[in-house]
BAPA-964552 format. One record per atom (N, C-alpha, C): residue number from 1; atom name; y negated, x negated, z negated. Coordinates in steps of 0.001 Angstrom, whole numbers. Layout:
<nodes>
+-----+------+---------+---------+---------+
! seq ! atom !       Y !       X !       Z !
+-----+------+---------+---------+---------+
! NUM !   CA !       Y !       X !       Z !
...
+-----+------+---------+---------+---------+
</nodes>
This chain:
<nodes>
+-----+------+---------+---------+---------+
! seq ! atom !       Y !       X !       Z !
+-----+------+---------+---------+---------+
!   1 !    N !   59021 !   99689 !   -9882 !
!   1 !   CA !   58859 !   98452 !   -8808 !
!   1 !    C !   58792 !   99044 !   -7594 !
!   2 !    N !   57663 !   98542 !   -6851 !
!   2 !   CA !   57604 !   98849 !   -5424 !
!   2 !    C !   57018 !   97859 !   -4507 !
!   3 !    N !   57435 !   97642 !   -3386 !
!   3 !   CA !   57071 !   96767 !   -2287 !
!   3 !    C !   56978 !   97105 !   -1073 !
!   4 !    N !   56222 !   96482 !    -361 !
!   4 !   CA !   56096 !   96773 !    1118 !
!   4 !    C !   55536 !   95620 !    1812 !
!   5 !    N !   55940 !   95618 !    3152 !
!   5 !   CA !   55557 !   94281 !    3861 !
!   5 !    C !   55118 !   94998 !    5180 !
!   6 !    N !   53853 !   94147 !    5842 !
!   6 !   CA !   53154 !   94437 !    6907 !
!   6 !    C !   53036 !   93206 !    7830 !
!   7 !    N !   52833 !   93407 !    9087 !
!   7 !   CA !   52627 !   92221 !   10010 !
!   7 !    C !   51067 !   92389 !   10488 !
!   8 !    N !   50538 !   91109 !   10530 !
!   8 !   CA !   49102 !   91070 !   10937 !
!   8 !    C !   48849 !   89979 !   12186 !
!   9 !    N !   48518 !   90410 !   13453 !
!   9 !   CA !   48358 !   89632 !   14492 !
!   9 !    C !   47227 !   90131 !   15362 !
!  10 !    N !   46330 !   89071 !   15500 !
!  10 !   CA !   45115 !   89337 !   16399 !
!  10 !    C !   44228 !   90546 !   15897 !
!  11 !    N !   44146 !   90432 !   14588 !
!  11 !   CA !   43193 !   91334 !   13901 !
!  11 !    C !   43934 !   92873 !   13815 !
!  12 !    N !   45113 !   92834 !   13994 !
!  12 !   CA !   45504 !   94251 !   14137 !
!  12 !    C !   46885 !   94138 !   13206 !
!  13 !    N !   46930 !   95140 !   12343 !
!  13 !   CA !   48122 !   95430 !   11559 !
!  13 !    C !   49056 !   96285 !   12271 !
!  14 !    N !   50498 !   95779 !   12404 !
!  14 !   CA !   51320 !   96348 !   13214 !
!  14 !    C !   51996 !   97268 !   12292 !
!  15 !    N !   52252 !   98764 !   12581 !
!  15 !   CA !   52902 !   99724 !   11806 !
!  15 !    C !   54454 !   99532 !   12305 !
!  16 !    N !   55258 !  100582 !   11561 !
!  16 !   CA !   56620 !  100613 !   12084 !
!  16 !    C !   56462 !  101091 !   13515 !
!  17 !    N !   57493 !  100535 !   14318 !
!  17 !   CA !   57571 !  101040 !   15613 !
!  17 !    C !   57945 !  102450 !   15679 !
!  18 !    N !   57533 !  103256 !   16597 !
!  18 !   CA !   57855 !  104662 !   16726 !
!  18 !    C !   58891 !  104947 !   17753 !
!  19 !    N !   59269 !  104055 !   18492 !
!  19 !   CA !   60365 !  104081 !   19684 !
!  19 !    C !   60792 !  102920 !   19804 !
!  20 !    N !   61830 !  102788 !   20695 !
!  20 !   CA !   62462 !  101617 !   21132 !
!  20 !    C !   61431 !  100922 !   22101 !
!  21 !    N !   60616 !  101486 !   22798 !
!  21 !   CA !   59747 !  101000 !   23797 !
!  21 !    C !   58388 !  100303 !   22874 !
!  22 !    N !   58179 !  100926 !   21756 !
!  22 !   CA !   57033 !  100478 !   20998 !
!  22 !    C !   57633 !   99155 !   20205 !
!  23 !    N !   58828 !   99174 !   19951 !
!  23 !   CA !   59564 !   97906 !   19174 !
!  23 !    C !   59436 !   96906 !   20222 !
!  24 !    N !   59878 !   96938 !   21597 !
!  24 !   CA !   59772 !   96024 !   22456 !
!  24 !    C !   58479 !   95526 !   22694 !
!  25 !    N !   57387 !   96295 !   22704 !
!  25 !   CA !   55924 !   96113 !   22934 !
!  25 !    C !   55560 !   95300 !   21644 !
!  26 !    N !   55820 !   95476 !   20449 !
!  26 !   CA !   55480 !   94701 !   19365 !
!  26 !    C !   56238 !   93173 !   19372 !
!  27 !    N !   57578 !   93168 !   19725 !
!  27 !   CA !   58154 !   91811 !   19717 !
!  27 !    C !   57722 !   91118 !   20864 !
!  28 !    N !   57315 !   91654 !   22039 !
!  28 !   CA !   56505 !   90933 !   23131 !
!  28 !    C !   55241 !   90292 !   22794 !
!  29 !    N !   54548 !   91127 !   21805 !
!  29 !   CA !   53241 !   90678 !   21335 !
!  29 !    C !   53387 !   89485 !   20444 !
!  30 !    N !   54404 !   89428 !   19703 !
!  30 !   CA !   54823 !   88281 !   18630 !
!  30 !    C !   55223 !   87163 !   19367 !
!  31 !    N !   55959 !   87292 !   20651 !
!  31 !   CA !   56793 !   86277 !   21091 !
!  31 !    C !   55933 !   84845 !   21479 !
!  32 !    N !   56489 !   84008 !   20886 !
!  32 !   CA !   55843 !   82495 !   21178 !
!  32 !    C !   54435 !   82395 !   20602 !
!  33 !    N !   54352 !   83013 !   19419 !
!  33 !   CA !   52969 !   83086 !   18758 !
!  33 !    C !   53141 !   83072 !   17190 !
!  34 !    N !   52131 !   82715 !   16626 !
!  34 !   CA !   51831 !   82889 !   15081 !
!  34 !    C !   51397 !   84202 !   14538 !
!  35 !    N !   51808 !   84529 !   13559 !
!  35 !   CA !   51222 !   85746 !   12990 !
!  35 !    C !   51510 !   85628 !   11360 !
!  36 !    N !   50751 !   86526 !   10876 !
!  36 !   CA !   50825 !   86832 !    9205 !
!  36 !    C !   51759 !   87755 !    8853 !
!  37 !    N !   52548 !   87476 !    7784 !
!  37 !   CA !   53193 !   88657 !    7062 !
!  37 !    C !   52814 !   88700 !    5713 !
!  38 !    N !   52417 !   90086 !    5363 !
!  38 !   CA !   51981 !   90233 !    3961 !
!  38 !    C !   52947 !   91207 !    3285 !
!  39 !    N !   53320 !   90674 !    2064 !
!  39 !   CA !   54153 !   91521 !    1200 !
!  39 !    C !   53614 !   91564 !      -5 !
!  40 !    N !   53430 !   92926 !    -541 !
!  40 !   CA !   52753 !   93542 !   -1696 !
!  40 !    C !   53876 !   93896 !   -2742 !
!  41 !    N !   53646 !   93559 !   -3855 !
!  41 !   CA !   54755 !   93968 !   -4963 !
!  41 !    C !   54023 !   94540 !   -6179 !
!  42 !    N !   54558 !   95647 !   -6617 !
!  42 !   CA !   53890 !   96076 !   -7931 !
!  42 !    C !   54878 !   96565 !   -8923 !
!  43 !    N !   54691 !   96066 !  -10213 !
!  43 !   CA !   55671 !   96141 !  -11172 !
!  43 !    C !   54700 !   96898 !  -12288 !
!  44 !    N !   55071 !   98113 !  -12744 !
!  44 !   CA !   54471 !   98813 !  -13797 !
!  44 !    C !   55405 !   98824 !  -15089 !
!  45 !    N !   54721 !   98137 !  -16149 !
!  45 !   CA !   55729 !   98071 !  -17227 !
!  45 !    C !   54800 !   98846 !  -18534 !
!  46 !    N !   55336 !   98953 !  -19687 !
!  46 !   CA !   54562 !   99458 !  -20779 !
!  46 !    C !   53359 !   98642 !  -21072 !
!  47 !    N !   53237 !   97389 !  -20943 !
!  47 !   CA !   52219 !   96454 !  -20977 !
!  47 !    C !   50947 !   96854 !  -20186 !
!  48 !    N !   51375 !   96587 !  -18757 !
!  48 !   CA !   50288 !   96922 !  -17784 !
!  48 !    C !   50876 !   96722 !  -16338 !
!  49 !    N !   50287 !   97052 !  -15488 !
!  49 !   CA !   51012 !   96881 !  -14077 !
!  49 !    C !   50605 !   95532 !  -13524 !
!  50 !    N !   51515 !   94956 !  -12891 !
!  50 !   CA !   51149 !   93578 !  -12067 !
!  50 !    C !   51327 !   93858 !  -10709 !
!  51 !    N !   50300 !   93511 !   -9941 !
!  51 !   CA !   50234 !   93473 !   -8476 !
!  51 !    C !   49946 !   92459 !   -7854 !
!  52 !    N !   50920 !   91948 !   -7143 !
!  52 !   CA !   50917 !   90498 !   -6293 !
!  52 !    C !   51000 !   90740 !   -4817 !
!  53 !    N !   50405 !   89950 !   -4029 !
!  53 !   CA !   50488 !   89742 !   -2770 !
!  53 !    C !   50861 !   88472 !   -2039 !
!  54 !    N !   51901 !   88421 !   -1375 !
!  54 !   CA !   52241 !   86904 !    -666 !
!  54 !    C !   52190 !   87186 !     685 !
!  55 !    N !   51486 !   86074 !    1159 !
!  55 !   CA !   51255 !   85777 !    2607 !
!  55 !    C !   52131 !   84591 !    3301 !
!  56 !    N !   52619 !   85019 !    4315 !
!  56 !   CA !   53539 !   84159 !    4911 !
!  56 !    C !   53155 !   83933 !    6552 !
!  57 !    N !   52846 !   82704 !    6778 !
!  57 !   CA !   52501 !   82469 !    8495 !
!  57 !    C !   53852 !   82326 !    9047 !
!  58 !    N !   54238 !   83087 !   10020 !
!  58 !   CA !   55348 !   83042 !   10898 !
!  58 !    C !   55119 !   82649 !   12335 !
!  59 !    N !   55851 !   81808 !   12864 !
!  59 !   CA !   55958 !   81428 !   14098 !
!  59 !    C !   56971 !   81886 !   14809 !
!  60 !    N !   57093 !   82692 !   15863 !
!  60 !   CA !   58212 !   83199 !   16724 !
!  60 !    C !   58357 !   82298 !   17807 !
!  61 !    N !   59575 !   81965 !   18005 !
!  61 !   CA !   59701 !   81120 !   19293 !
!  61 !    C !   59618 !   82306 !   20572 !
!  62 !    N !   59586 !   81852 !   21737 !
!  62 !   CA !   59375 !   82699 !   22973 !
!  62 !    C !   60758 !   83532 !   23029 !
!  63 !    N !   60643 !   84650 !   23367 !
!  63 !   CA !   61887 !   85591 !   23323 !
!  63 !    C !   61784 !   86297 !   24760 !
!  64 !    N !   62786 !   86426 !   25384 !
!  64 !   CA !   62804 !   87119 !   26594 !
!  64 !    C !   63392 !   88689 !   26714 !
+-----+------+---------+---------+---------+
</nodes>
Protein backbone atom coordinates (compact mmCIF):
# COMPACT_ATOMS: atom_id res chain seq x y z
CA UNK A 1 0.00 0.00 0.00
CA UNK A 2 1.38 3.40 -0.96
CA UNK A 3 -0.19 6.84 -1.19
CA UNK A 4 0.90 10.41 -1.75
CA UNK A 5 -0.76 13.79 -2.15
CA UNK A 6 0.21 16.90 -4.07
CA UNK A 7 -1.26 20.36 -4.60
CA UNK A 8 -1.71 22.04 -8.00
CA UNK A 9 -2.34 25.77 -8.46
CA UNK A 10 -1.85 28.03 -11.49
CA UNK A 11 -0.20 25.26 -13.51
CA UNK A 12 2.36 24.61 -10.78
CA UNK A 13 2.69 21.55 -8.54
CA UNK A 14 3.64 22.61 -5.03
CA UNK A 15 6.35 20.52 -3.43
CA UNK A 16 6.75 20.10 0.28
CA UNK A 17 7.98 23.40 1.76
CA UNK A 18 11.74 23.60 2.30
CA UNK A 19 11.58 26.12 5.12
CA UNK A 20 9.18 28.12 7.25
CA UNK A 21 9.37 31.03 4.80
CA UNK A 22 8.63 28.69 1.90
CA UNK A 23 5.58 27.42 3.81
CA UNK A 24 4.36 31.00 4.33
CA UNK A 25 4.87 31.68 0.59
CA UNK A 26 2.78 28.63 -0.35
CA UNK A 27 -0.02 29.43 2.07
CA UNK A 28 -0.09 33.01 0.78
CA UNK A 29 -0.34 31.66 -2.78
CA UNK A 30 -3.36 29.53 -1.79
CA UNK A 31 -5.07 32.17 0.37
CA UNK A 32 -8.52 33.14 -0.90
CA UNK A 33 -8.24 30.89 -3.96
CA UNK A 34 -9.21 27.52 -5.35
CA UNK A 35 -6.69 24.81 -6.11
CA UNK A 36 -6.65 21.09 -6.80
CA UNK A 37 -5.38 18.37 -4.49
CA UNK A 38 -4.41 15.05 -6.08
CA UNK A 39 -4.05 11.88 -4.02
CA UNK A 40 -2.65 8.77 -5.64
CA UNK A 41 -3.08 5.32 -4.13
CA UNK A 42 -1.46 2.03 -5.15
CA UNK A 43 -2.29 -1.38 -3.70
CA UNK A 44 -0.19 -4.33 -4.81
CA UNK A 45 -1.81 -7.72 -4.34
CA UNK A 46 -1.18 -11.24 -5.62
CA UNK A 47 -3.76 -10.69 -8.38
CA UNK A 48 -2.62 -7.35 -9.78
CA UNK A 49 -1.72 -3.84 -8.70
CA UNK A 50 -4.52 -1.32 -8.38
CA UNK A 51 -3.71 2.35 -8.94
CA UNK A 52 -6.20 5.18 -8.46
CA UNK A 53 -6.03 8.97 -8.26
CA UNK A 54 -8.60 11.18 -6.59
CA UNK A 55 -8.87 14.89 -7.36
CA UNK A 56 -10.41 17.33 -4.91
CA UNK A 57 -11.16 21.00 -5.59
CA UNK A 58 -10.28 22.99 -2.46
CA UNK A 59 -11.11 26.61 -1.73
CA UNK A 60 -9.05 28.38 0.93
CA UNK A 61 -10.59 31.32 2.68
CA UNK A 62 -8.37 34.37 2.89
CA UNK A 63 -5.77 34.04 5.60
CA UNK A 64 -3.64 36.78 7.15
